[in-house]
DRENDO-1510 file (C-alpha; in Angstrom, 1 decimal, always signed):
<recs>
REC; n; res; u; v; w
REC; 1; UNK; +26.8; +6.6; +205.6 .
REC; 2; UNK; +29.4; +6.0; +208.5 .
REC; 3; UNK; +32.2; +3.6; +209.2 .
REC; 4; UNK; +33.0; +2.0; +212.5 .
REC; 5; UNK; +36.4; +2.2; +213.9 .
REC; 6; UNK; +38.4; +0.5; +217.2 .
REC; 7; UNK; +40.6; +3.0; +219.1 .
REC; 8; UNK; +42.8; +2.3; +222.0 .
REC; 9; UNK; +43.1; +5.4; +223.9 .
REC; 10; UNK; +45.4; +6.3; +226.9 .
REC; 11; UNK; +43.6; +6.1; +230.2 .
REC; 12; UNK; +44.2; +9.8; +230.8 .
REC; 13; UNK; +42.6; +10.6; +227.5 .
REC; 14; UNK; +39.9; +8.4; +227.9 .
REC; 15; UNK; +38.9; +10.0; +231.4 .
REC; 16; UNK; +39.0; +13.7; +229.8 .
REC; 17; UNK; +36.6; +12.6; +227.2 .
REC; 18; UNK; +34.5; +10.9; +229.8 .
REC; 19; UNK; +34.3; +14.0; +231.9 .
REC; 20; UNK; +33.6; +16.3; +228.8 .
REC; 21; UNK; +30.7; +13.7; +227.8 .
REC; 22; UNK; +29.3; +13.9; +231.5 .
REC; 23; UNK; +29.6; +17.8; +231.7 .
REC; 24; UNK; +28.2; +18.5; +228.3 .
REC; 25; UNK; +25.5; +15.8; +228.4 .
REC; 26; UNK; +26.7; +14.5; +225.1 .
REC; 27; UNK; +27.5; +10.7; +224.7 .
REC; 28; UNK; +31.1; +9.7; +224.5 .
REC; 29; UNK; +30.6; +9.0; +220.8 .
REC; 30; UNK; +29.6; +12.7; +220.1 .
REC; 31; UNK; +32.7; +14.2; +222.2 .
REC; 32; UNK; +34.8; +11.8; +220.1 .
REC; 33; UNK; +33.5; +12.8; +217.0 .
REC; 34; UNK; +33.5; +16.4; +218.0 .
REC; 35; UNK; +36.9; +16.4; +218.8 .
REC; 36; UNK; +38.3; +14.6; +215.8 .
REC; 37; UNK; +36.3; +17.0; +213.4 .
REC; 38; UNK; +37.5; +20.1; +215.1 .
REC; 39; UNK; +41.3; +18.9; +214.9 .
REC; 40; UNK; +41.1; +17.7; +211.5 .
REC; 41; UNK; +41.5; +20.7; +209.2 .
REC; 42; UNK; +38.2; +21.1; +207.2 .
REC; 43; UNK; +39.9; +23.5; +205.1 .
REC; 44; UNK; +41.1; +20.7; +202.9 .
REC; 45; UNK; +37.6; +20.4; +201.6 .
REC; 46; UNK; +35.7; +23.2; +202.9 .
REC; 47; UNK; +33.6; +25.5; +200.5 .
REC; 48; UNK; +33.1; +29.3; +201.3 .
REC; 49; UNK; +29.6; +28.5; +202.7 .
REC; 50; UNK; +30.8; +25.9; +205.2 .
REC; 51; UNK; +33.4; +28.3; +206.1 .
REC; 52; UNK; +30.8; +30.7; +207.0 .
REC; 53; UNK; +28.5; +28.3; +208.8 .
REC; 54; UNK; +31.4; +27.6; +211.0 .
REC; 55; UNK; +31.8; +31.6; +211.8 .
REC; 56; UNK; +28.2; +31.6; +212.7 .
REC; 57; UNK; +28.5; +28.8; +215.1 .
REC; 58; UNK; +31.8; +29.9; +216.5 .
REC; 59; UNK; +30.2; +31.6; +219.8 .
REC; 60; UNK; +28.5; +28.2; +220.8 .
REC; 61; UNK; +32.2; +26.5; +220.6 .
REC; 62; UNK; +33.8; +25.1; +223.7 .
REC; 63; UNK; +36.9; +26.7; +224.8 .
REC; 64; UNK; +39.0; +23.7; +223.5 .
REC; 65; UNK; +37.6; +24.2; +220.1 .
REC; 66; UNK; +38.2; +27.6; +220.0 .
REC; 67; UNK; +41.7; +26.8; +220.5 .
REC; 68; UNK; +41.8; +24.3; +217.9 .
REC; 69; UNK; +40.5; +26.9; +215.5 .
REC; 70; UNK; +43.3; +29.1; +216.6 .
REC; 71; UNK; +45.9; +26.6; +215.7 .
REC; 72; UNK; +44.6; +25.2; +212.5 .
REC; 73; UNK; +47.1; +25.8; +209.9 .
REC; 74; UNK; +45.9; +26.8; +206.3 .
REC; 75; UNK; +46.2; +23.6; +204.2 .
REC; 76; UNK; +49.9; +23.5; +202.9 .
REC; 77; UNK; +48.8; +22.7; +199.1 .
REC; 78; UNK; +46.4; +25.5; +198.9 .
REC; 79; UNK; +49.2; +27.8; +200.3 .
REC; 80; UNK; +52.0; +26.7; +197.9 .
REC; 81; UNK; +49.2; +27.3; +195.2 .
REC; 82; UNK; +48.5; +30.5; +196.2 .
REC; 83; UNK; +52.0; +31.8; +196.7 .
REC; 84; UNK; +52.7; +30.3; +193.2 .
REC; 85; UNK; +49.9; +32.1; +191.7 .
REC; 86; UNK; +50.7; +35.3; +193.5 .
REC; 87; UNK; +54.6; +35.0; +192.1 .
REC; 88; UNK; +53.1; +34.6; +188.4 .
REC; 89; UNK; +50.4; +37.5; +189.2 .
REC; 90; UNK; +53.5; +39.7; +190.0 .
REC; 91; UNK; +54.7; +39.0; +186.6 .
REC; 92; UNK; +51.2; +39.4; +184.6 .
REC; 93; UNK; +51.5; +35.4; +183.9 .
REC; 94; UNK; +48.1; +34.5; +184.9 .
REC; 95; UNK; +45.3; +33.1; +182.8 .
REC; 96; UNK; +42.0; +34.1; +183.5 .
REC; 97; UNK; +41.1; +30.9; +185.1 .
REC; 98; UNK; +44.5; +31.3; +187.1 .
REC; 99; UNK; +42.9; +34.8; +188.5 .
REC; 100; UNK; +39.7; +33.5; +189.2 .
REC; 101; UNK; +41.5; +30.6; +191.1 .
REC; 102; UNK; +43.7; +33.1; +193.1 .
REC; 103; UNK; +40.7; +35.2; +194.0 .
REC; 104; UNK; +39.1; +32.1; +195.4 .
REC; 105; UNK; +42.3; +31.5; +197.3 .
REC; 106; UNK; +42.4; +34.9; +198.6 .
REC; 107; UNK; +38.8; +35.1; +200.0 .
REC; 108; UNK; +39.5; +31.7; +201.6 .
REC; 109; UNK; +42.3; +32.9; +203.4 .
REC; 110; UNK; +40.7; +36.1; +204.5 .
REC; 111; UNK; +37.5; +34.0; +205.8 .
REC; 112; UNK; +39.9; +31.7; +207.5 .
REC; 113; UNK; +41.7; +34.6; +209.2 .
REC; 114; UNK; +38.5; +36.2; +210.1 .
REC; 115; UNK; +37.5; +32.8; +211.9 .
REC; 116; UNK; +40.8; +32.8; +214.1 .
REC; 117; UNK; +40.5; +36.4; +214.8 .
REC; 118; UNK; +36.8; +35.6; +216.0 .
REC; 119; UNK; +37.9; +32.6; +218.3 .
REC; 120; UNK; +40.7; +34.5; +219.7 .
REC; 121; UNK; +38.3; +37.4; +220.5 .
REC; 122; UNK; +35.7; +35.0; +222.4 .
REC; 123; UNK; +38.6; +33.1; +224.2 .
REC; 124; UNK; +39.8; +36.6; +225.3 .
REC; 125; UNK; +36.0; +37.2; +226.2 .
REC; 126; UNK; +36.0; +34.2; +228.2 .
REC; 127; UNK; +38.9; +35.2; +230.4 .
REC; 128; UNK; +41.8; +33.7; +228.8 .
REC; 129; UNK; +45.1; +35.9; +228.2 .
REC; 130; UNK; +45.8; +35.8; +224.7 .
REC; 131; UNK; +49.3; +38.1; +225.0 .
REC; 132; UNK; +51.2; +34.8; +225.7 .
REC; 133; UNK; +49.6; +33.3; +222.5 .
REC; 134; UNK; +50.4; +36.5; +220.5 .
REC; 135; UNK; +54.1; +36.1; +221.4 .
REC; 136; UNK; +54.4; +32.5; +220.2 .
REC; 137; UNK; +52.6; +33.3; +216.8 .
REC; 138; UNK; +54.9; +33.9; +213.9 .
REC; 139; UNK; +54.2; +37.4; +211.8 .
REC; 140; UNK; +53.6; +36.7; +208.3 .
REC; 141; UNK; +55.9; +39.0; +206.0 .
REC; 142; UNK; +55.0; +40.5; +202.6 .
REC; 143; UNK; +58.3; +38.9; +201.2 .
</recs>
C-alpha cells in the first residue's frame, strides 16, 4: 500500500534529484523514495534481520547514502532505554525480561556501529578523507 503526497521542493534540490535520476537511470520518484528512506532512521522500526540485510547491501549504496548511514543517530528512545537498563544492571535490579531486552539493545547497537564502520571504510576506499569526519565525531565515554 502506498500514499500519494505533493511536495514543494526548492529549485536547487529538484535539480540535484533530477541529475541523480538521469545519471542513475532511475525514475525521479525512485530517487526521492530512496533519499527519504535513507535519511529517515530505519532503526526506529528495524529488526536485526533487516539491519543485516542493509549490511549486505551497503557496498551497493551511493556515496550520499553511505554518508547518510554515517550521520544516523541511534534512536533516542532506544538509547534512553539502554542507559536506564544499564544503570539498573549495575545494581543487579534487572528482571529476566529486562535482561533479554538489554541484550537485544546491545546486539542492535553493535550491528548499528558495524554498519557505520563499514560505511566509513567504503567511503575511505572510494577516495574520501575520513580524518576530518573523525575529528568532528564526539567520542563515547564509559561514564
